[in-house]
VEXVO-565468 format. One record per residue (C-alpha): residue in one letter; x, y, z. Coordinates in steps of 0.001 Angstrom, whole numbers, plus 500000, padded with zeros to 6 digits. Layout:
N
dodo A&c1 X&c2 Y&c3 Z
...
end
This chain:
436
dodo M&c1 636334&c2 262740&c3 836224
dodo T&c1 637479&c2 259911&c3 838354
dodo D&c1 636226&c2 260057&c3 842145
dodo I&c1 639721&c2 259589&c3 844336
dodo K&c1 638875&c2 257568&c3 847175
dodo K&c1 641674&c2 255327&c3 847845
dodo V&c1 645484&c2 256095&c3 847824
dodo V&c1 648809&c2 254502&c3 847543
dodo V&c1 652018&c2 256376&c3 848832
dodo L&c1 655157&c2 254696&c3 847560
dodo G&c1 658022&c2 256179&c3 849265
dodo A&c1 657274&c2 256568&c3 853717
dodo G&c1 660232&c2 259853&c3 854415
dodo T&c1 659081&c2 263190&c3 855293
dodo M&c1 657360&c2 264220&c3 852600
dodo G&c1 655912&c2 260325&c3 851457
dodo F&c1 654436&c2 260229&c3 855455
dodo G&c1 653069&c2 263492&c3 854893
dodo I&c1 650846&c2 262980&c3 852031
dodo A&c1 649529&c2 259894&c3 853211
dodo G&c1 649107&c2 261886&c3 856816
dodo V&c1 646677&c2 264497&c3 854623
dodo C&c1 644904&c2 262460&c3 852304
dodo A&c1 643815&c2 259881&c3 855771
dodo N&c1 642253&c2 263234&c3 856771
dodo A&c1 640543&c2 263891&c3 853698
dodo G&c1 638718&c2 260456&c3 854264
dodo C&c1 640996&c2 258685&c3 851656
dodo E&c1 641897&c2 254630&c3 852228
dodo V&c1 645866&c2 255398&c3 852207
dodo L&c1 648527&c2 252470&c3 852063
dodo L&c1 651782&c2 253408&c3 852684
dodo L&c1 654580&c2 251307&c3 851196
dodo D&c1 658007&c2 251198&c3 851506
dodo L&c1 660821&c2 248890&c3 851176
dodo E&c1 660790&c2 247550&c3 854798
dodo K&c1 657269&c2 247184&c3 856124
dodo S&c1 658392&c2 248510&c3 859502
dodo A&c1 659621&c2 252155&c3 857863
dodo C&c1 656183&c2 252583&c3 857299
dodo D&c1 654694&c2 251449&c3 860400
dodo A&c1 657393&c2 253730&c3 862302
dodo A&c1 656586&c2 256806&c3 860051
dodo K&c1 652499&c2 255814&c3 860881
dodo E&c1 653767&c2 256874&c3 864397
dodo K&c1 655107&c2 259990&c3 863704
dodo L&c1 652121&c2 261169&c3 862132
dodo V&c1 649959&c2 261846&c3 865576
dodo A&c1 653831&c2 263058&c3 867157
dodo G&c1 655694&c2 266255&c3 867469
dodo R&c1 654123&c2 269992&c3 868476
dodo S&c1 652409&c2 270292&c3 865301
dodo P&c1 651176&c2 266250&c3 864154
dodo V&c1 649483&c2 265894&c3 860811
dodo I&c1 647110&c2 264025&c3 862486
dodo T&c1 644815&c2 264660&c3 865331
dodo D&c1 642149&c2 262544&c3 864823
dodo A&c1 643732&c2 258853&c3 865666
dodo G&c1 640485&c2 257464&c3 863714
dodo N&c1 641918&c2 258801&c3 860565
dodo L&c1 645263&c2 256469&c3 861570
dodo D&c1 643191&c2 253676&c3 860952
dodo R&c1 642617&c2 254397&c3 857161
dodo I&c1 646870&c2 254089&c3 856671
dodo S&c1 647732&c2 250513&c3 855622
dodo T&c1 651406&c2 249920&c3 855566
dodo G&c1 653416&c2 247342&c3 853369
dodo S&c1 657293&c2 246710&c3 851761
dodo F&c1 657332&c2 247195&c3 847428
dodo D&c1 657784&c2 243489&c3 847808
dodo D&c1 654925&c2 241860&c3 849609
dodo D&c1 652359&c2 244449&c3 848751
dodo L&c1 652956&c2 246636&c3 845390
dodo D&c1 649958&c2 244509&c3 843932
dodo K&c1 647534&c2 245679&c3 845960
dodo I&c1 647923&c2 248844&c3 844062
dodo K&c1 645335&c2 247372&c3 840961
dodo D&c1 642357&c2 248145&c3 843828
dodo Y&c1 643703&c2 251815&c3 843826
dodo D&c1 642449&c2 254991&c3 842035
dodo W&c1 645495&c2 257215&c3 842727
dodo I&c1 649574&c2 255794&c3 842861
dodo C&c1 651814&c2 258480&c3 844106
dodo E&c1 655439&c2 258018&c3 844025
dodo V&c1 657317&c2 259547&c3 846531
dodo V&c1 660701&c2 258070&c3 846736
dodo V&c1 664750&c2 259508&c3 846898
dodo E&c1 665311&c2 262084&c3 844569
dodo N&c1 666678&c2 259968&c3 841192
dodo V&c1 666288&c2 259437&c3 838276
dodo D&c1 667188&c2 255569&c3 837907
dodo I&c1 665423&c2 254824&c3 841136
dodo K&c1 662395&c2 256019&c3 840416
dodo R&c1 661833&c2 254805&c3 836999
dodo S&c1 662108&c2 251119&c3 838329
dodo L&c1 660092&c2 251456&c3 840620
dodo L&c1 657032&c2 252674&c3 837908
dodo S&c1 658330&c2 250071&c3 835494
dodo K&c1 656758&c2 247688&c3 838491
dodo V&c1 654345&c2 249885&c3 839045
dodo E&c1 652858&c2 249622&c3 835634
dodo A&c1 652660&c2 246237&c3 835317
dodo A&c1 650442&c2 245739&c3 838820
dodo R&c1 648149&c2 249052&c3 838517
dodo A&c1 644566&c2 249069&c3 836988
dodo D&c1 643813&c2 251132&c3 833715
dodo G&c1 642250&c2 253850&c3 834830
dodo S&c1 644054&c2 254612&c3 837918
dodo I&c1 646147&c2 257561&c3 837989
dodo V&c1 650198&c2 257863&c3 838918
dodo S&c1 651556&c2 261160&c3 839983
dodo T&c1 655821&c2 261676&c3 840380
dodo N&c1 656955&c2 263600&c3 843769
dodo T&c1 659913&c2 265363&c3 842244
dodo S&c1 661458&c2 268470&c3 843079
dodo G&c1 663255&c2 269145&c3 839562
dodo I&c1 663448&c2 266073&c3 837484
dodo P&c1 661843&c2 266530&c3 833981
dodo L&c1 658594&c2 264191&c3 833871
dodo R&c1 659680&c2 263439&c3 830241
dodo D&c1 662644&c2 262373&c3 831435
dodo I&c1 661295&c2 259425&c3 834463
dodo Y&c1 658572&c2 258085&c3 831731
dodo R&c1 660772&c2 258173&c3 828564
dodo D&c1 660555&c2 254987&c3 826487
dodo M&c1 657742&c2 253746&c3 829034
dodo P&c1 654470&c2 252637&c3 828037
dodo E&c1 651968&c2 254709&c3 826165
dodo R&c1 649471&c2 253594&c3 829078
dodo L&c1 651503&c2 255115&c3 831792
dodo Q&c1 652537&c2 258018&c3 829752
dodo Q&c1 649026&c2 259110&c3 829432
dodo D&c1 648040&c2 258618&c3 833135
dodo I&c1 650991&c2 260190&c3 834636
dodo A&c1 651540&c2 263917&c3 836138
dodo V&c1 654068&c2 265087&c3 838542
dodo T&c1 652490&c2 266384&c3 841964
dodo H&c1 655241&c2 268342&c3 844041
dodo F&c1 654335&c2 268854&c3 847166
dodo F&c1 656258&c2 271618&c3 849613
dodo N&c1 657353&c2 270159&c3 853245
dodo P&c1 655555&c2 270069&c3 855891
dodo V&c1 652833&c2 268929&c3 853232
dodo H&c1 650208&c2 269647&c3 856133
dodo I&c1 651207&c2 273092&c3 856668
dodo M&c1 652194&c2 274015&c3 853549
dodo K&c1 649507&c2 275016&c3 850893
dodo L&c1 651325&c2 274442&c3 847199
dodo V&c1 651437&c2 271929&c3 845240
dodo E&c1 652350&c2 272028&c3 841594
dodo L&c1 650347&c2 270273&c3 838974
dodo V&c1 652716&c2 268879&c3 835673
dodo P&c1 651667&c2 266615&c3 832672
dodo G&c1 653424&c2 265442&c3 830752
dodo E&c1 653221&c2 265525&c3 826793
dodo H&c1 650981&c2 262651&c3 826732
dodo T&c1 649011&c2 263201&c3 829339
dodo R&c1 645613&c2 262753&c3 829256
dodo P&c1 643364&c2 266200&c3 830472
dodo E&c1 641405&c2 264203&c3 832512
dodo V&c1 644299&c2 263188&c3 834953
dodo I&c1 645075&c2 266756&c3 835351
dodo T&c1 641172&c2 267772&c3 836181
dodo T&c1 640787&c2 264844&c3 838825
dodo L&c1 644320&c2 265782&c3 840636
dodo A&c1 643548&c2 269454&c3 840387
dodo D&c1 640055&c2 268745&c3 842476
dodo V&c1 641325&c2 266398&c3 844779
dodo L&c1 644398&c2 268490&c3 845999
dodo G&c1 642331&c2 271623&c3 845475
dodo N&c1 639055&c2 270501&c3 846750
dodo K&c1 639677&c2 267178&c3 849002
dodo L&c1 643368&c2 267935&c3 850213
dodo N&c1 642766&c2 271561&c3 850359
dodo K&c1 645952&c2 272741&c3 848578
dodo G&c1 646785&c2 275597&c3 846226
dodo V&c1 647077&c2 273882&c3 842959
dodo V&c1 649071&c2 275659&c3 840332
dodo Y&c1 649864&c2 274694&c3 837248
dodo A&c1 653012&c2 273872&c3 835488
dodo K&c1 654876&c2 272793&c3 832854
dodo D&c1 657485&c2 270086&c3 832132
dodo T&c1 660855&c2 272798&c3 832979
dodo V&c1 663603&c2 272338&c3 835233
dodo N&c1 662978&c2 272848&c3 839171
dodo F&c1 658603&c2 273766&c3 837985
dodo I&c1 658108&c2 277213&c3 839252
dodo G&c1 658688&c2 277716&c3 842708
dodo N&c1 662352&c2 276442&c3 843275
dodo R&c1 663222&c2 277560&c3 839444
dodo I&c1 662261&c2 281255&c3 841193
dodo G&c1 663635&c2 280858&c3 844460
dodo C&c1 666541&c2 279130&c3 844288
dodo M&c1 666997&c2 282060&c3 841242
dodo W&c1 666962&c2 284661&c3 844046
dodo M&c1 669006&c2 282552&c3 846608
dodo L&c1 671738&c2 281467&c3 844787
dodo S&c1 672361&c2 284787&c3 843256
dodo G&c1 671514&c2 286049&c3 846174
dodo L&c1 674891&c2 284743&c3 847573
dodo H&c1 676487&c2 286294&c3 844974
dodo V&c1 675376&c2 289570&c3 845499
dodo A&c1 674657&c2 289734&c3 848996
dodo E&c1 678955&c2 288486&c3 849467
dodo K&c1 679779&c2 291660&c3 846884
dodo S&c1 677942&c2 294093&c3 849024
dodo M&c1 679760&c2 292395&c3 852229
dodo K&c1 683515&c2 293390&c3 850181
dodo D&c1 682051&c2 296656&c3 848193
dodo N&c1 679935&c2 297788&c3 851250
dodo G&c1 680544&c2 296217&c3 854454
dodo L&c1 677510&c2 294478&c3 854828
dodo T&c1 676762&c2 291991&c3 857418
dodo I&c1 674738&c2 288776&c3 857376
dodo E&c1 672712&c2 289902&c3 859581
dodo T&c1 671866&c2 293276&c3 858401
dodo I&c1 671122&c2 291283&c3 854535
dodo D&c1 669239&c2 289129&c3 856405
dodo A&c1 667347&c2 291896&c3 857496
dodo L&c1 666950&c2 293842&c3 854629
dodo M&c1 665876&c2 290029&c3 852871
dodo A&c1 662472&c2 289566&c3 855159
dodo E&c1 660451&c2 292113&c3 856248
dodo P&c1 660736&c2 295471&c3 854229
dodo I&c1 660042&c2 292712&c3 851010
dodo G&c1 657686&c2 290359&c3 852149
dodo L&c1 659264&c2 287460&c3 853054
dodo P&c1 659671&c2 284947&c3 855816
dodo A&c1 661608&c2 286323&c3 858639
dodo T&c1 664878&c2 283293&c3 857793
dodo G&c1 665920&c2 286028&c3 855581
dodo L&c1 668310&c2 284842&c3 853022
dodo Y&c1 671015&c2 283474&c3 854545
dodo G&c1 669019&c2 281866&c3 857721
dodo L&c1 666654&c2 280099&c3 854647
dodo V&c1 669621&c2 278402&c3 853424
dodo D&c1 670602&c2 277381&c3 857021
dodo L&c1 667113&c2 275897&c3 856860
dodo I&c1 667369&c2 273879&c3 853887
dodo G&c1 671118&c2 272947&c3 854286
dodo L&c1 673894&c2 273661&c3 852208
dodo D&c1 674087&c2 270455&c3 850803
dodo V&c1 670330&c2 270424&c3 849333
dodo M&c1 671791&c2 273911&c3 847671
dodo Y&c1 674918&c2 272530&c3 846235
dodo N&c1 672793&c2 269531&c3 844587
dodo V&c1 669823&c2 272375&c3 843039
dodo G&c1 673043&c2 274095&c3 841488
dodo K&c1 674506&c2 270946&c3 839679
dodo N&c1 670857&c2 270202&c3 838998
dodo L&c1 670780&c2 273669&c3 837415
dodo E&c1 673725&c2 273323&c3 835516
dodo T&c1 672781&c2 270087&c3 834417
dodo N&c1 669249&c2 271154&c3 833232
dodo L&c1 668954&c2 275186&c3 832147
dodo P&c1 668760&c2 275930&c3 828719
dodo T&c1 671974&c2 277406&c3 827758
dodo N&c1 671245&c2 280938&c3 827457
dodo D&c1 669562&c2 281257&c3 831165
dodo P&c1 670371&c2 283733&c3 833645
dodo G&c1 670366&c2 281410&c3 836559
dodo R&c1 673668&c2 279570&c3 834630
dodo A&c1 675410&c2 282079&c3 836602
dodo Y&c1 674955&c2 281194&c3 839603
dodo T&c1 674581&c2 277704&c3 839886
dodo S&c1 678341&c2 277134&c3 841677
dodo F&c1 678763&c2 278777&c3 844987
dodo T&c1 681201&c2 281915&c3 846179
dodo D&c1 684962&c2 280443&c3 846576
dodo S&c1 683786&c2 281633&c3 850175
dodo V&c1 680661&c2 279591&c3 850340
dodo Q&c1 682056&c2 276739&c3 849121
dodo K&c1 684563&c2 276587&c3 851446
dodo I&c1 682074&c2 276164&c3 853980
dodo Y&c1 680649&c2 273493&c3 852173
dodo D&c1 683656&c2 271672&c3 851872
dodo R&c1 684039&c2 270926&c3 855815
dodo G&c1 681018&c2 270063&c3 856566
dodo Q&c1 679365&c2 273790&c3 857864
dodo L&c1 675911&c2 272903&c3 855795
dodo G&c1 673357&c2 274420&c3 858473
dodo R&c1 670678&c2 273898&c3 861159
dodo K&c1 671525&c2 270345&c3 860549
dodo T&c1 675003&c2 269870&c3 861477
dodo G&c1 674558&c2 272336&c3 863896
dodo G&c1 675454&c2 275011&c3 862102
dodo G&c1 676644&c2 276770&c3 858865
dodo F&c1 675797&c2 280840&c3 858834
dodo Y&c1 674081&c2 280853&c3 862052
dodo K&c1 674875&c2 278888&c3 864966
dodo L&c1 672946&c2 278742&c3 868656
dodo T&c1 674907&c2 277742&c3 871654
dodo R&c1 672874&c2 276811&c3 874363
dodo H&c1 675408&c2 276656&c3 877379
dodo D&c1 674840&c2 275084&c3 881047
dodo D&c1 673453&c2 277791&c3 883086
dodo G&c1 670165&c2 277407&c3 880499
dodo S&c1 671147&c2 281146&c3 878523
dodo K&c1 671318&c2 281019&c3 874691
dodo S&c1 673870&c2 282598&c3 872063
dodo M&c1 673596&c2 283127&c3 868132
dodo E&c1 677055&c2 283354&c3 866595
dodo V&c1 676746&c2 284712&c3 862867
dodo F&c1 679230&c2 283471&c3 860309
dodo D&c1 682253&c2 286159&c3 858927
dodo L&c1 682313&c2 284580&c3 855807
dodo P&c1 685092&c2 287727&c3 854366
dodo N&c1 687369&c2 287090&c3 857463
dodo D&c1 686580&c2 282667&c3 857517
dodo Q&c1 685558&c2 282885&c3 860786
dodo W&c1 682463&c2 282568&c3 863857
dodo K&c1 681456&c2 285959&c3 865887
dodo A&c1 679227&c2 287102&c3 867808
dodo A&c1 675088&c2 287937&c3 866224
dodo V&c1 674651&c2 291531&c3 866377
dodo P&c1 671032&c2 292014&c3 866462
dodo V&c1 670003&c2 294471&c3 863385
dodo T&c1 667119&c2 297358&c3 863749
dodo L&c1 666479&c2 298872&c3 860374
dodo E&c1 665591&c2 302658&c3 860098
dodo E&c1 662206&c2 303901&c3 858112
dodo S&c1 663884&c2 304576&c3 855193
dodo D&c1 664689&c2 300915&c3 855092
dodo S&c1 661629&c2 299471&c3 856170
dodo T&c1 659818&c2 299058&c3 852648
dodo L&c1 660871&c2 297908&c3 849088
dodo E&c1 658729&c2 300828&c3 847799
dodo K&c1 661427&c2 302919&c3 849617
dodo L&c1 664551&c2 300394&c3 849090
dodo F&c1 664661&c2 300185&c3 845241
dodo G&c1 666081&c2 302545&c3 843177
dodo R&c1 667873&c2 304037&c3 846124
dodo D&c1 672009&c2 304253&c3 845799
dodo D&c1 672834&c2 303885&c3 849688
dodo A&c1 674243&c2 300761&c3 850956
dodo N&c1 670990&c2 298533&c3 851738
dodo A&c1 669574&c2 300095&c3 848885
dodo Q&c1 672050&c2 299107&c3 846673
dodo F&c1 671877&c2 295775&c3 847582
dodo V&c1 668318&c2 295359&c3 847794
dodo T&c1 667917&c2 296732&c3 844610
dodo D&c1 670630&c2 294167&c3 842742
dodo I&c1 669353&c2 290992&c3 844113
dodo M&c1 665190&c2 292238&c3 843537
dodo V&c1 665945&c2 293251&c3 840213
dodo Q&c1 667610&c2 290137&c3 839185
dodo T&c1 664785&c2 288313&c3 840697
dodo L&c1 661806&c2 290217&c3 839290
dodo S&c1 663776&c2 290263&c3 835775
dodo Y&c1 664313&c2 286152&c3 835507
dodo S&c1 660769&c2 285613&c3 836772
dodo A&c1 659107&c2 288568&c3 833930
dodo D&c1 660448&c2 286278&c3 831638
dodo L&c1 659588&c2 282943&c3 832011
dodo V&c1 656047&c2 283514&c3 831240
dodo P&c1 655066&c2 281438&c3 829369
dodo E&c1 658043&c2 279532&c3 829652
dodo I&c1 657540&c2 277651&c3 833216
dodo A&c1 653459&c2 278131&c3 832961
dodo D&c1 651104&c2 280484&c3 830544
dodo D&c1 650422&c2 283144&c3 833359
dodo I&c1 651871&c2 285218&c3 835999
dodo V&c1 649031&c2 284220&c3 838499
dodo N&c1 650137&c2 280669&c3 838486
dodo I&c1 654085&c2 282197&c3 838799
dodo D&c1 652672&c2 284566&c3 841844
dodo R&c1 650683&c2 281922&c3 843861
dodo A&c1 653742&c2 279762&c3 843829
dodo M&c1 655942&c2 282085&c3 845659
dodo R&c1 653432&c2 283119&c3 847924
dodo W&c1 652148&c2 279745&c3 849206
dodo G&c1 655728&c2 277685&c3 848285
dodo F&c1 658170&c2 279855&c3 849311
dodo G&c1 655978&c2 282257&c3 851957
dodo W&c1 656423&c2 285589&c3 850278
dodo K&c1 653616&c2 287751&c3 850820
dodo K&c1 653771&c2 288620&c3 847052
dodo G&c1 654619&c2 287268&c3 844685
dodo P&c1 656975&c2 288785&c3 841806
dodo F&c1 654407&c2 290923&c3 839210
dodo E&c1 652843&c2 291878&c3 842612
dodo L&c1 655899&c2 292880&c3 843701
dodo I&c1 656494&c2 295170&c3 840614
dodo D&c1 652935&c2 296580&c3 840825
dodo L&c1 654301&c2 297875&c3 844349
dodo I&c1 656848&c2 299511&c3 843064
dodo G&c1 655875&c2 300394&c3 839702
dodo A&c1 656405&c2 298692&c3 836467
dodo D&c1 658440&c2 301912&c3 835260
dodo K&c1 660534&c2 302018&c3 837862
dodo V&c1 661797&c2 298305&c3 837540
dodo I&c1 661839&c2 298872&c3 833657
dodo D&c1 664358&c2 302274&c3 834263
dodo V&c1 666505&c2 300160&c3 836954
dodo I&c1 666813&c2 297385&c3 834362
dodo Q&c1 667652&c2 299259&c3 831806
dodo S&c1 670179&c2 301733&c3 834081
dodo K&c1 672051&c2 298548&c3 834449
dodo G&c1 672912&c2 298063&c3 830020
dodo Q&c1 669652&c2 294697&c3 830073
dodo S&c1 667225&c2 294193&c3 828324
dodo V&c1 663836&c2 294633&c3 829604
dodo P&c1 662115&c2 291221&c3 830138
dodo K&c1 659033&c2 289712&c3 827908
dodo M&c1 656446&c2 290196&c3 830535
dodo L&c1 657275&c2 294041&c3 831036
dodo A&c1 658170&c2 294674&c3 827216
dodo L&c1 654557&c2 293574&c3 826865
dodo L&c1 653227&c2 295662&c3 829317
dodo Q&c1 655125&c2 298811&c3 827517
dodo E&c1 654264&c2 297872&c3 823358
dodo N&c1 650561&c2 298096&c3 824783
dodo K&c1 650801&c2 300815&c3 827000
dodo V&c1 649997&c2 299357&c3 830606
dodo T&c1 651294&c2 300170&c3 833996
dodo S&c1 650145&c2 297253&c3 835927
dodo F&c1 649772&c2 293818&c3 835712
dodo Y&c1 646912&c2 293292&c3 837823
dodo R&c1 644069&c2 295825&c3 837827
dodo N&c1 640651&c2 295899&c3 839925
dodo D&c1 641664&c2 294961&c3 842987
dodo G&c1 643340&c2 291937&c3 841421
dodo A&c1 640379&c2 290468&c3 840163
dodo E&c1 642221&c2 290862&c3 836467
dodo Y&c1 645462&c2 290495&c3 835163
dodo F&c1 647407&c2 290931&c3 831590
dodo G&c1 648126&c2 288149&c3 829837
dodo I&c1 650607&c2 286624&c3 827454
dodo D&c1 648554&c2 287517&c3 824819
dodo G&c1 648180&c2 291417&c3 825449
dodo Q&c1 644675&c2 291302&c3 826480
dodo W&c1 642907&c2 291541&c3 830480
dodo H&c1 641571&c2 288122&c3 832036
dodo Q&c1 639841&c2 286742&c3 835070
dodo T&c1 641883&c2 286091&c3 837928
dodo S&c1 640139&c2 282213&c3 838976
end
């Protein structure tokens, strides 16, 4: 196993300087490169700025040197790991990696940070040496806070590349590594984006049919499910409708033809309308929510009334005890419970049909959603919480087929995906395995 002591980070954006910072904190010597050295120098200053700086020990900052692609790319021959973190554009990545391949040393490891571009499209027709030495290392932002890194090999990646990266990511950078496959959006974003994009459709139907409000929907999609306090619309505001739009287009292009997610790759008409006028979320001062700071120092929150296409004062929501947990909500037929059941059964069913397509086991999927999206329990842990039989009953009541992993439970007369307090998990082979 190669010991990684020297790291090149190609790209000084938010993700790039975050990776550079955590590597420096771990004792690595780091070379940060971008189009202009000045961009790297400015990024380096950001590492010690703000309320939650990446680097708190100024001495670690000295481990980072900076430069430009044109002037300093030849220096990468002296580094163990070259981590490319440029813009999400396959042509730009391929162009840069071609130059990297010409400059790097034998035995060095190359990784690309992408949230959804298939690795095979990035290394297509490139030299065999690169295809053997490259993998995806998908960090989540902010890098110094988020635990998850998805590690994805290509068809020809040497096993040693994966074991070495897993070791440095897990043991040196203290990340939670999940092993994903070279499929669209990997694990976390494949399931998380299905939950968000389908959720926008399900939520709007609940507004029209049952009078639910955005405030109520977000309250239901937070603590009761064990999801972050942003809920659904608050999370989309944080990410940005422009990002979600691009995610949808990527999924439309790359999802398998029979994938249920294809039904949700486009926005509803009303969400498309606010996207078209630039109402994108926090980055534009308002999306579904808008915080206004008044001259007297007070603040007020407004929420966008989608059915009426206008802003109104946000109304705080306190849920009843009967709506306080997923177990209490799932399967009931009142308005709140129907919404929760519709969105969660779709997400859980989707997850249960993706093994082994996106990961070899349920553990990697559950960890991806906990570590990358802040869920307290992953999809299969949530199924266990509700009860697999109850989830199957709801799926069948909707006239849908039982997904693969749930069907496997039925066939083997097993009632849960985990046992012995999570020490063992149920595998695609129908056997119990130790949870490592």
